[in-house]
C-alpha positions in Angstrom: 27.1 12.9 10.5 28.3 10.1 12.8 31.3 8.1 11.1 32.6 4.6 12.0 35.5 2.5 10.6 34.6 -0.8 8.5 37.0 -3.5 9.1 38.2 -4.6 5.7 38.5 -8.1 6.5 35.4 -9.3 8.7 33.2 -6.2 8.1 32.6 -5.4 11.7 32.1 -1.9 12.8 34.7 0.1 15.2 34.7 3.4 16.8 36.1 6.2 14.6 40.1 6.2 15.6 40.3 2.4 16.8 43.8 0.7 15.5 42.1 -2.9 15.7 39.0 -4.7 14.5 36.7 -5.7 17.8 35.8 -8.5 15.7 38.6 -10.4 14.3 41.6 -8.3 15.9 42.8 -7.3 12.5 44.6 -3.8 11.7 42.2 -1.1 10.8 45.1 1.1 9.1 43.3 0.4 5.8 39.9 1.1 7.0 37.9 3.8 5.6 35.1 5.5 7.6 31.3 4.3 7.1 28.8 7.1 7.1 25.4 6.6 8.8 22.3 7.3 6.5 19.4 9.3 7.4 21.1 11.9 9.5 21.2 15.1 7.3 19.7 18.1 9.4 17.3 20.6 8.3 18.5 23.2 6.0 21.5 21.0 5.3 22.7 22.3 1.8 23.4 19.3 -1.0 25.8 20.5 -3.9 25.3 24.2 -2.7 21.6 24.2 -4.3 19.5 21.4 -2.6 18.4 22.6 1.2 17.1 19.8 3.0 13.7 20.4 4.5 13.2 17.0 6.6 13.5 13.2 6.3 10.5 11.6 4.7 11.6 7.8 4.9 14.2 5.7 6.0 14.9 2.1 4.8 17.4 -0.7 5.2 19.2 0.5 1.6 18.4 4.2 1.6 16.9 7.3 3.1 14.8 10.0 1.3 14.6 13.6 2.3 12.6 16.5 1.0 14.4 19.4 -0.1 14.2 22.8 -2.1 15.6 23.3 -5.2 17.2 26.8 -4.9 17.8 27.1 -8.9 14.2 26.5 -9.5 12.5 28.9 -7.3 12.4 26.5 -4.5 10.8 23.6 -6.3 10.4 20.5 -3.8 12.6 17.5 -4.8 12.9 13.9 -3.2 16.6 13.4 -2.7 17.5 9.5 -2.0 20.8 8.8 -0.4 22.3 5.5 -0.4 22.9 3.6 2.6 26.1 1.4 2.9 26.3 1.1 6.8 25.3 -2.5 7.2 27.3 -3.9 4.0 30.5 -5.9 4.0 33.3 -4.5 1.9 32.7 -6.9 -1.0 29.0 -5.7 -1.2 29.7 -2.1 -0.9 30.9 -1.8 -4.5 28.2 -3.8 -5.9 25.6 -1.5 -4.0 27.4 1.7 -5.5 27.3 0.2 -8.9 23.1 -0.6 -8.2 22.8 3.1 -7.3 24.5 4.6 -10.3 22.8 2.0 -12.7 19.6 2.8 -11.0 20.3 6.8 -11.8 21.4 6.0 -15.1 17.9 3.9 -15.9 15.7 6.6 -14.6 17.4 9.8 -15.9 16.8 8.1 -19.5 12.9 7.5 -19.0 10.2 9.7 -19.8 6.4 8.8 -18.9 3.8 10.5 -16.9 3.7 7.7 -14.4 7.3 7.9 -13.5 9.2 10.1 -11.2 11.4 12.2 -12.9 15.1 12.2 -11.7 17.0 15.6 -12.1 20.3 15.1 -10.6 23.2 12.6 -9.4 25.2 13.7 -6.7 28.4 12.1 -4.6 29.3 14.5 -1.6 31.3 13.9 1.6 31.4 10.2 0.6 27.6 9.5 0.0 25.7 9.0 -3.1 22.7 10.8 -3.7 19.7 10.9 -6.5 17.5 13.9 -6.9 14.2 13.2 -8.2 10.5 14.6 -8.4 8.7 14.8 -4.9 5.6 12.7 -5.7 2.9 14.0 -3.1 0.4 11.3 -1.8 0.5 7.8 -0.5 1.0 4.0 -1.7 -1.6 1.8 -2.7 -1.4 -0.4 0.1 -1.6 2.4 2.5 -4.8 3.4 0.4 -5.9 -0.2 1.1 -5.3 -0.7 4.8 -5.3 2.8 6.1 -7.5 4.9 4.2 -10.3 2.6 3.0 -9.7 -0.8 5.4 -11.5 -2.8 3.4 -11.3 -4.6 -0.3 -11.2 -2.1 -3.1 -14.0 -1.7 -5.9 -13.1 -3.4 -9.1 -13.7 0.0 -10.8 -10.7 1.8 -9.3 -8.5 -1.4 -9.3 -8.8 -2.2 -13.1 -8.2 1.6 -13.6 -5.0 1.3 -12.0 -4.2 -2.0 -13.6 -4.7 -0.6 -17.0 -2.5 2.6 -16.1 0.2 0.3 -14.5 0.0 -2.0 -17.5 0.7 0.8 -19.8 3.8 1.9 -17.6 5.4 -1.6 -17.7 4.8 -1.7 -21.5 6.8 1.5 -21.9 9.6 -0.1 -19.6 9.4 -3.3 -21.6 9.8 -1.6 -25.0 13.0 0.5 -24.1 16.6 -0.8 -25.7 17.3 -3.0 -24.1 14.1 -3.5 -22.3 13.9 -2.6 -18.5 12.4 -5.2 -16.0 11.1 -3.8 -12.8 10.9 -7.1 -11.1 9.3 -5.8 -7.6 6.1 -4.5 -8.6 3.8 -4.2 -5.7 0.9 -2.0 -4.1 3.5 -0.3 -1.9 5.6 0.8 -4.8 2.6 2.4 -6.5 1.7 6.1 -5.5 -1.8 7.8 -5.4 -1.3 11.1 -6.0 -4.2 13.9 -5.1 -5.4 14.0 -8.6 -6.2 10.3 -8.8 -3.2 9.4 -11.0 -0.5 7.0 -10.0 3.2 6.7 -10.3 5.4 3.6 -10.1 8.6 4.4 -7.7 11.5 2.8 -6.4 13.5 1.2 -9.0 16.2 -0.3 -6.7 15.9 -3.8 -8.2 14.8 -3.1 -11.6 17.3 -4.5 -14.2 18.0 -4.2 -18.4 17.2 -7.6 -20.1 20.3 -8.2 -21.8 20.0 -11.4 -24.0 23.5 -12.3 -23.3 22.6 -12.6 -19.6 20.9 -15.8 -18.8 20.1 -15.3 -15.2 19.8 -12.2 -13.0 22.6 -11.4 -10.7 20.8 -12.4 -7.6 17.0 -13.5 -6.7 15.2 -10.6 -5.9 11.5 -9.6 -5.4 8.6 -9.9 -2.7 7.0 -13.3 -1.8 3.2 -13.4 -2.9 4.3 -10.8 -6.0 7.2 -12.4 -7.3 6.8 -15.2 -10.0 8.0 -18.7 -9.9 10.8 -17.9 -12.3 12.2 -15.1 -10.3 13.0 -17.6 -7.5 15.4 -19.2 -9.9 17.2 -15.9 -10.5 15.5 -15.3 -14.0 13.0 -12.6 -14.8 11.6 -11.2 -18.0 8.7 -9.1 -19.1 5.9 -11.6 -18.3 7.5 -11.7 -14.7 6.1 -8.1 -14.4 2.7 -9.3 -15.8 2.5 -11.8 -12.9 3.4 -9.2 -10.2 0.7 -6.8 -11.7 -1.9 -9.6 -11.5 -0.9 -10.3 -7.8 -1.3 -6.6 -6.7 -4.6 -6.4 -8.4 -5.3 -9.4 -6.6 -4.3 -8.2 -3.4 -6.4 -4.8 -3.8 -9.6 -6.8 -4.7 -9.1 -9.1 -1.8 -7.3 -7.6 0.9 -4.9 -10.6 0.7 -1.5 -11.3 -0.6 -2.1 -14.1 -3.0 0.2 -17.6 -2.0 3.8 -17.3 -2.7 4.4 -19.1 -6.2 6.5 -21.9 -4.6 3.7 -22.6 -2.4 1.2 -22.6 -5.0 3.6 -25.0 -7.1 3.8 -27.3 -4.0 -0.2 -27.7 -4.0 -1.5 -24.5 -2.0 -4.1 -23.2 -4.1 -5.2 -19.6 -4.8 -8.6 -18.9 -3.7 -11.0 -16.8 -5.9 -11.2 -13.3 -6.0 -14.9 -13.3 -5.7 -15.0 -15.6 -2.7 -13.6 -12.8 -0.9 -15.1 -9.7 -3.1 -18.3 -11.1 -4.5 -18.7 -7.6 -6.5 -15.9 -8.2 -8.6 -17.2 -9.0 -12.3 -16.3 -12.8 -13.1 -14.8 -11.4 -16.4 -12.3 -9.4 -14.5 -11.3 -12.0 -12.1 -10.8 -14.1 -15.2 -8.3 -11.5 -16.6 -6.3 -11.1 -13.3 -6.2 -15.2 -12.7 -4.7 -15.7 -16.2 -1.7 -13.0 -15.4 -1.2 -15.1 -12.3 -0.3 -18.4 -14.1 2.6 -20.2 -12.7 4.0 -20.9 -15.8 5.2 -17.8 -18.1 3.7 -19.2 -21.2 0.2 -19.3 -19.9 0.1 -15.8 -18.9 -0.4 -12.7 -21.1 2.3 -12.5 -23.8 3.1 -8.8 -22.8 1.8 -6.0 -20.5 0.4 -4.4 -23.3 -1.9 -7.4 -23.8 -2.8 -7.6 -20.1 -4.0 -3.8 -20.1 -6.1 -4.4 -23.4 -7.7 -7.4 -21.3 -8.5 -5.1 -18.3 -9.7 -2.4 -20.4 -12.1 -5.2 -22.3 -13.1 -6.6 -19.1 -14.1 -3.4 -17.6 -15.9 -2.1 -20.6 -17.8 -5.5 -20.6 -18.4 -5.2 -16.9 -19.7 -1.6 -17.0 -22.3 -2.1 -19.8 -23.9 -5.2 -18.0 -24.0 -2.8 -14.6 -25.8 -0.3 -16.8 -28.0 -2.7 -18.3 -28.7 -4.1 -14.8 -29.2 -0.4 -13.7 -31.7 0.4 -16.2 -33.7 -2.7 -15.8 -34.0 -2.0 -12.1 -34.9 1.8 -12.8 -37.5 0.5 -15.5 -39.0 -1.8 -12.9 -39.1 0.8 -10.1 -40.6 3.5 -12.5 -43.4 1.1 -13.8 -44.3 0.2 -10.2 -44.7 3.8 -9.1 -46.8 4.7 -12.3 -48.9 1.6 -11.7 -49.5 2.8 -8.3 -50.8 6.1 -9.4 -47.6 8.0 -8.1 -44.9 9.9 -9.8 -41.8 8.7 -11.1 -38.7 9.9 -10.0 -35.2 9.7 -10.8 -33.1 6.7 -9.2 -30.1 7.4 -6.9 -26.8 6.9 -8.1 -25.3 3.4 -8.4 -22.7 2.5 -5.3 -20.4 1.4 -7.8 -19.8 4.8 -9.5 -17.8 5.7 -12.5 -14.2 4.4 -13.0 -13.3 8.1 -12.7 -15.2 9.0 -9.6 -11.8 8.3 -7.4 -11.1 10.8 -5.1 -7.9 11.4 -3.2 -7.6 11.3 0.6 -6.1 14.9 0.3 -9.7 16.2 -1.3 -11.9 18.2 0.9 -13.8 16.1 3.3 -16.7 16.9 5.6 -15.4 17.7 9.3 -14.8 14.6 11.4 -14.6 12.4 8.3 -11.1 10.6 7.8 -9.2 10.8 4.6 -10.9 8.6 1.7 -14.1 8.2 3.7 -16.2 9.3 0.6 -15.0 5.7 -0.8 -15.7 3.8 2.2 -19.0 5.1 2.8 -20.3 4.2 -0.6 -19.0 0.7 -0.4 -21.0 -0.7 2.6 -21.0 -4.3 2.8 -17.4 -4.7 1.3 -15.3 -7.3 2.9 -13.1 -5.9 5.9 -9.5 -6.4 5.8 -8.3 -9.7 7.5 -4.9 -9.5 9.7 -1.5 -9.5 7.7 1.7 -10.3 9.2 4.8 -8.0 8.5 7.9 -9.1 10.2 11.1 -7.2 10.2 14.1 -8.2 9.7 13.6 -11.4 7.7 17.2 -11.9 7.5 19.1 -11.5 10.7 22.7 -11.4 10.8 24.0 -11.5 14.4 27.7 -11.4 13.6 30.3 -12.6 15.6 29.1 -14.3 19.4 32.0 -15.6 21.7 31.7 -18.8 23.4 29.3 -19.0 26.3 28.1 -15.1 25.4 24.5 -14.5 25.3 23.4 -11.7 22.7 19.7 -10.2 22.1 18.4 -8.7 19.0 14.8 -7.0 18.4 12.3 -8.6 16.2 9.4 -6.3 14.8 6.0 -7.4 14.5 3.3 -5.6 13.0 -0.1 -5.9 11.3 -0.4 -4.4 7.9 -4.3 -5.7 7.4 -7.2 -5.6 9.5 -8.6 -7.1 12.9 -6.4 -8.4 15.4 -3.2 -9.9 14.5 -2.0 -12.9 17.0 0.3 -15.8 16.8 3.5 -17.6 18.2 6.9 -18.5 17.4 9.1 -21.6 16.9 13.0 -22.2 16.9 14.9 -25.0 15.3 17.8 -25.2 17.8 17.8 -24.8 21.4 20.2 -21.8 21.6 18.0 -19.7 19.9 15.0 -18.5 21.6 12.1 -15.7 21.3 10.5 -13.9 24.2 7.5 -14.0 24.4 6.7 -17.2 22.3 2.9 -15.8 21.8 2.7 -12.5 20.6 -0.1 -9.8 19.5 0.5 -7.0 17.3 1.0 -4.9 20.7 3.7 -7.3 21.7 6.2 -5.8 19.2 9.4 -5.9 19.2 9.9 -9.7 20.3 13.3 -10.3 21.8 15.4 -12.7 19.8 18.2 -14.3 22.4 21.3 -16.3 21.2 23.0 -18.2 23.8 26.2 -19.6 22.6 27.0 -21.6 26.0 28.1 -25.0 24.9 28.1 -24.4 21.1 30.8 -25.5 19.0 33.1 -22.9 17.2 32.1 -22.2 13.6 29.1 -20.8 11.5 25.6 -21.4 12.2 22.4 -20.9 10.0 19.0 -21.4 12.0 15.3 -20.2 11.6 12.5 -18.6 13.3 9.1 -19.7 12.3 6.7 -16.7 13.1 3.0 -18.3 12.8 -0.1 -16.1 13.3 -3.7 -15.6 11.8 -2.5 -13.2 9.5 0.0 -15.6 7.7 3.3 -17.3 8.5 7.2 -16.0 8.0 10.2 -17.7 8.3 13.2 -15.5 9.6 16.7 -16.9 8.6 19.1 -16.2 11.6 23.0 -16.4 10.9 26.0 -16.0 13.2 29.4 -17.1 14.0 30.8 -18.5 17.3 34.3 -17.6 18.2 36.6 -18.7 20.7 36.5 -16.4 24.0 40.2 -16.9 24.8 41.3 -15.6 21.1 39.4 -12.4 21.1 40.0 -11.6 24.9 43.5 -11.4 24.6 43.1 -9.3 21.5 40.8 -6.8 23.4 42.9 -6.6 26.4 46.0 -5.7 24.1 44.0 -3.0 22.1 41.2 -1.7 24.3 38.8 -2.3 21.7 
């Protein structure tokens, strides 16, 4: 694995073996190597037990590998590797503590909708978590890639009931566990149609003595208002579940809670998906109440409300089917013909979900059976996704120009297009207008004429699939100071 030296003073990287930091000139005698993440080769053995097959995911905070457990007849395992390659020294220990905390938390859990944790490893300076390998894909991919349209209320309410049960289990632990980042991307749909909640990276125990969270975490659109003030509770997960169900039924992430508080209204689910029963919409909108006291009192109460709404809606649909079939039969008999049985309803049963791993007719895309039965469902609109949403450009010399990539993607349907704006002249983005095919954009920071010191500025990315503000941070350093150091050290 590639190793780099991490400056204990300013956090900059330097080549392995460097004596002085290229960022601040400090001695690197006490620096420790920092290993990159996601570089384990195929057949690499961890703990002389787990044989790595391939990398299956890579993110900013971790990498995940598929491996075989040689002690359990080569059973498949998912191994999560903690990343520290982008962490400053003071944040590294906190990241390690969080990773160990996640391991302890998951090992103590036993629920069919949660991935089982088997082992926790420390090897060659890296931390690993060995977990159950969950086959399938997440619900956001089910929405965007497999069906490409807003989902049926029968399927969504079934998943909602299962997720409410899972949250109720977490909240009943001693102390309660608050998940804090529930969204379709963190829910896996397995080949048998069941779901599992994954990624406990920011979950925390709810301790009465702790008045606030350690930091503000969550995802815009799914995070409730109180979470922006670093204060989460069980009803915060109720809001996130409501937001997830709203997204799956409409193809749109709800307006962020602070924007709603400022007057941006939340549009009706039935405006985008008229097939959604009104009673189901009422339950979800109650879960999405801005104030915790206006939501359901618990995840269990939300699950019961969804179950009741589903039964009410199914009985009404059944009655409508019967009336329609009776009228059709009466018309046939009156005309002297022979009555035949009516075809199954397009809505189907709540248990009729088919996985994209099921056998499909040749040429039909995964999940196509469910897509075909929902002709007339609203198509997905474009949805802007920007990465990163916070850009740390580090140290820049006076008169120096640096560039960084800004990834633009469309996680919805249709064609994404938009433009960028910046709040200072030294910060530019090229091209200013973009489509999803323009990615990546080039962020350029020109320090010519800038005063020495720290800067915090912003890029506004505006599109027909939503807007995103990207914070950009950098520090301008005197060129003479660093140039003399570089000449003396060679770094």
